[in-house]
C-alpha positions, 0 to 999 in steps of 0.5 A: 876964585870963581868968576860968575856972570849972568846968563845973557843968551838963550836958545829957544827950541819950538814945539814940534807942532809949531816948528815950521811956522816958527822957522819961517819967522825965525828972525822976527821971533829973535827980534821980538824976544830981544825987544821984550828982554833988552840985554839978552840975545836969543837964537831959535834952534832945531834941537831934538829931542828936548823938552816935552815937545809940546811947549817951547824949551828955553835953554840958557847958555850957561858958560862963557870964555873969559879974557884969559881963554878959560871956560867959566860957568854963569849963574843959573837964571831965575825961574821967573825969567825963564817963565816970562820968556816961555810966555812971550814965546807962546804969545808970538804970532808967527803969521802976523804981518811984518809990521805988527809981529814985534 
């Protein structure tokens, strides 16, 4: 019997042109996304080449280790959730003052 679980963690890869500004505000962006999507966690990463390099690449973490130490697969997240995460990534203002960023 397969154990299924919802994806709870996402890896976000910024587009190449915004990579420096996003990494300068990495912790703020992770908190910003976490506040907008309670129950999910986000990690900003430098992975490449992924995506089209012109937009944020949203990578769901699709596996987990169960209580018996066996690797299990998560259910694929809904496309609307991925789209909303992408929209929030594009809306993030990395240059905003700390008190107004998230």
